[in-house]
C-alpha positions as CSV (number, residue, x, y, z in Angstrom):
1,X,111.7,35.4,-94.7
2,X,114.2,34.6,-92.0
3,X,117.7,35.8,-91.9
4,X,119.1,32.3,-92.2
5,X,117.1,31.6,-95.3
6,X,118.0,34.9,-96.9
7,X,121.7,34.5,-96.1
8,X,121.8,30.9,-97.4
9,X,120.2,32.0,-100.6
10,X,122.9,34.7,-101.1
11,X,125.6,32.2,-100.3
12,X,124.2,29.7,-102.8
13,X,124.0,32.3,-105.6
14,X,127.5,33.6,-104.8
15,X,128.8,30.0,-105.3
16,X,126.9,29.9,-108.6
17,X,128.3,33.2,-109.8
18,X,131.8,32.0,-108.8
19,X,131.4,28.8,-110.8
20,X,130.2,30.8,-113.8
21,X,133.2,33.1,-113.5
22,X,135.6,30.2,-113.4
23,X,133.9,28.5,-116.4
24,X,133.8,31.9,-118.3
25,X,130.1,31.0,-119.1
26,X,128.4,34.3,-120.0
27,X,124.8,33.0,-119.9
28,X,125.3,31.3,-116.5
29,X,127.0,34.5,-115.2
30,X,124.2,36.7,-116.3
31,X,121.4,34.6,-114.8
32,X,123.4,33.9,-111.7
33,X,124.1,37.6,-111.2
34,X,120.4,38.5,-111.6
35,X,119.5,35.8,-109.0
36,X,122.3,37.0,-106.7
37,X,121.1,40.6,-107.0
38,X,117.5,39.6,-106.1
39,X,118.7,37.4,-103.1
40,X,120.9,40.3,-101.9
41,X,117.9,42.7,-102.1
42,X,115.9,40.3,-100.0
43,X,118.7,39.9,-97.5
44,X,119.0,43.7,-97.2
45,X,115.3,43.9,-96.4
46,X,115.6,41.2,-93.7
47,X,118.6,43.0,-92.3
48,X,116.7,46.3,-92.1
49,X,114.0,44.5,-90.1
50,X,116.5,42.8,-87.8
51,X,118.5,46.0,-87.2
52,X,115.3,47.6,-85.8
53,X,115.0,44.7,-83.3
54,X,118.5,44.4,-82.0
55,X,122.0,43.0,-82.6
56,X,122.9,40.0,-84.8
57,X,124.4,36.8,-83.4
58,X,128.1,36.5,-83.8
59,X,127.8,33.5,-86.2
60,X,125.6,35.5,-88.5
61,X,128.0,38.5,-88.4
62,X,130.9,36.2,-89.5
63,X,128.8,34.8,-92.3
64,X,127.9,38.3,-93.5
65,X,131.5,39.3,-93.4
66,X,132.4,36.2,-95.5
67,X,129.7,37.1,-98.0
68,X,131.1,40.7,-98.2
69,X,134.6,39.4,-98.8
70,X,133.4,37.0,-101.5
71,X,131.6,39.8,-103.2
72,X,134.8,41.9,-103.2
73,X,136.6,39.0,-104.8
74,X,134.0,38.5,-107.4
75,X,134.0,42.3,-108.2
76,X,137.7,42.1,-108.7
77,X,137.4,39.0,-110.9
78,X,134.8,40.7,-113.1
79,X,137.1,43.7,-113.5
80,X,139.9,41.4,-114.6
81,X,137.7,39.5,-116.9
82,X,136.5,42.8,-118.5
83,X,140.1,44.0,-118.9
84,X,141.0,40.7,-120.6
85,X,138.0,40.9,-122.9
86,X,138.9,44.5,-123.8
87,X,142.4,43.5,-124.7
88,X,141.1,40.6,-126.8
89,X,138.7,42.8,-128.7
90,X,141.4,45.4,-129.2
91,X,143.6,42.7,-130.7
92,X,140.9,41.7,-133.2
93,X,139.4,45.1,-134.1
94,X,141.2,48.4,-134.6
95,X,140.0,51.3,-132.5
96,X,137.3,53.3,-134.2
97,X,139.2,56.6,-133.9
98,X,142.6,55.3,-135.2
99,X,144.1,57.3,-137.9
100,X,145.1,55.7,-141.1
101,X,148.7,54.7,-141.5
102,X,148.9,56.9,-144.6
103,X,146.7,59.9,-145.2
104,X,145.1,61.6,-142.3
105,X,148.3,61.0,-140.2
106,X,150.2,63.2,-142.6
107,X,148.3,66.3,-141.6
108,X,145.6,66.1,-144.3
109,X,147.9,65.7,-147.2
110,X,146.8,63.6,-150.2
111,X,146.7,60.0,-149.2
112,X,148.5,59.0,-152.4
113,X,151.4,61.4,-152.0
114,X,155.0,60.2,-151.9
115,X,156.9,60.3,-148.7
116,X,159.2,63.2,-148.2
117,X,162.4,61.1,-148.5
118,X,161.4,60.0,-152.1
119,X,160.3,63.5,-153.2
120,X,163.8,65.0,-152.5
121,X,165.4,62.4,-154.8
122,X,163.1,63.2,-157.7
């Protein structure tokens, strides 16, 4: 596989993953990410062969730098999307280790016991 073909494949899959991120489409994101990972592995193999032969042309270096920048942007977008998802889940479901409002929060006292303010009046 030539460097041009491998780099073009990575760029194509990067665009696909970007579109899936913008659309918040989990199935497209998963399949696009797998394709991007495979294309990136092929690109790294081609790059290893080329590094043994000599230097890269300046145009290819710029394209590789652009791919690296786009990957960094996508990594950041995924981190933001994960944080948003975590917040949404936390809003819908209580944390698993949350103490009950009454009961365990009172140091193990009986869950049906009366609050201290009402005990002093009785």
